[in-house]
N, C-alpha and C positions, 0 to 999 in steps of 0.2 A: 153710337156709331151703328151703323146696318151693318147688316148681313150681308154680304154681297152674292154670296150664296145659298140666299134663303129659300129662293122659288127652285132650285134644284136638286134632281134627283139625287139621294144621300149613301155612303158606305154606310158601314154598321158605324165607324173610326169618325162620321160625320162629315167626312170631307164628300163633293160632289165627284157624282159617277159621270155626271154629264155636265157640258160646260153650256147648257142651253135646257130652255124648257121645252118640254118631250107631249103633246099632247094626246090628250086620250079617247078613246073611240070609245061607243059605246059597248060593244063585245069584245074590251079589253087590250083590243090593239093601238100600240103608242106610237109616234109619228113623231121623227125627229125631221127641225127645219134643214138642218145641214143633208143629211140623208137623201132629204125630196131635191136636195138644189144638185145635187153630186150621183145619185144613182146609178143616172143612164149614162155618165163617163166613167162609172166604176165597172156596171155590166159590158160595156165595150170593151176594157181593159182587159176583165177578166175573159172573156171568149176570147179574146184572141189570144190569151198565153198560157191559160190553164186547159186541164182534161175537160172534154165535150161532153164526157161519158164518164161513170161510174160514182165512187161516193167521196164528196167532202164534207169534212168538219169544219166549221167555222169557229173562231176562239175570239171568246169577248163580242156577243153575237147582237149586244146592245136591245136595239127596237124588236131586231127581226127582217126589218125591212129588206137590209140587201138579201138573204139569204129568198124571200117570197120573188123579189127583182129580178133576180138572176134564172132562177130552175121558174120563170114563167115563162122564159123564152128558151134555155137549155133544159129539154124537157127529157133528155135522159140521164140528167143527172139526179142523183138522194144528196140530201144537203141535211147535215147533224147538225143544231143548233145547241151552243151552251155558253156558259155565265157562270157566276159567280155571286150575280145579284138575283134576290127572287122576284124583286118588283120585274125585272131586264125578262127572268125567262117566263113570266104571267104574259109580258108581250109577245114572246117570242112564240107560245105556245099559241094563242089569242092569234098570229099570224099565221100559224101551220095549220088550226083548224079553219081557217078562213080561202088560203092558199089553194094548198097540195097536202090535205093531206096523207097523200100513200108517197112522198117524195122530199118531204120537209119534216125532219124527224128530231127526235129530243124535248126538250132542252137539256143537255146533260150537265152537271154542277162540275167544273173545270175551273181549277185554280192552276195558271202554268210552271207558278214559284215550287209545286208540288212536284216530289221526285216519280210520284206515280197519278196515270193522269185518270186513275178510276175507269168505269164502264169505255172510255177511249181506248185504253190500252186494250180490253180483250177484245174490242172491235177492229181492231188495228188487222193488216196496211190498208192504209189510208190511197186513195189515190190523188185527194189534194187536200189542201189546209188552206184558209182564207184567215187573214186579221185586218180588220177597218179600225185603224184610229183608235189604239190601245198603247200601243207603247211608249208615245210620251206625256200619256194620263195614266204611268203607272210605274211602280219603281224600277227600276231598270234590272233589277232581278226578275221580272217578267218574261221581257225579252230575253234575257238566258235560258228561261225556262222552256219557252215558246221554241227556241232553237233547240234546244238539247232534246225535244219533243219531237219535234220536225224530224229530227234524226233516227230518232227512235222509234218513230211509230207511218212516216210514209215509207210507199212502196218504192221498190227501185224506179227512178225516172218518175215518180210523185212530184207535185211540185207546190209551194208555199208561195203564199200572195199577198205582200203587208201593199197597204194603202194608208198614206198618210203623208205627214209634213216632214222633211230630211233636210241637215246639212251637208253639204258635199265636201269633203277633206276640209275643213273648216272654214269652208263658206258657206252664209245664210243668205238667204234674202231677207230682205227687211223688215219685210209682213212676217216671217217666220222668227223672226231675230226678236221683234216684241210679243208675238205669242208666246216663243220660249222662254222670256222673262215673264211674262205674266203667270203662266203655270210654274214656274219654280217660285214665284211670291205664291201662292197658292199651298203650293209644298215643295221644298228644294228636293224632294228624292223623282220629282217628273220634270222635262223639258223634250226640246226638238232633239232628236238625235242625230249623230253624224252617221248615216248610210258608210262611209268608208272605214272612217278612223271606229267606230262604237259597231257595226250592224254584222260589216263583213268577218270581223272576225271572229267570231259567234257563229255564223255560216260555216265559214274554212272547219271550226273546232266538233260541227254536226257533220262534216260531209256532205256539206250540199255546197253548192256552184251556183255562181248567178246568172242567170238564163235571159232578164230582161230589164231593162228599166223603161217606162212608159212615163211621159210628162201628163200632168194631168191639171185640170184648172186649180184656179187661187193657189201656186208654187208648190202642188202638193206632187208627188209620186204613188203609181204603183212599181213596186218592184216584186221579183219572180225569181224562186231561189229552186233549183233541183237535186234530187236526191240521184247520186250516181248507182 
């Protein structure tokens, strides 16, 4: 039997960190095909709903493309990468050096499941947190920790933006349902989360209110929460 994950970037557990092959440039930058398709839409959603100045902490920054792409337009933002994966961190460093070394910082080593986020704690309060395509490809404890950290480290009025697929009050688009089943087959702790039933209670507990929901291509959402 062939390993369907053989060509994908792996965690130390052997599970795939990315469900696609990421191309590598000579200078160390990695390129995600899915990010290439959606980065303009994500940038536009970010610019419409998130702070346009100040300091943003990105959680699970992956290749680093979103931070580089957004700060190319939002020139008054300082963006800090973070991740748990050394290979992804190397790509983020390469994007930092390539794009905007004065406004792209990090990467920090950060696992949202930890009660203390290390350097991110000492650099708080943050004006915004950004997290794309993490909570469905991670144990639910990662989402729980993400919201606890946002409640702890955002300034008053600061915002958290999530991007990815979601169910809504038990209803899910057929394509997202198929995707969720595939994720659960790979790892039972993964899966598309329900924004109303799974995620909103985490926001409530962290003192975050729902500020905006933006429909995105391919049945994805950008969801923005604000700290009181």
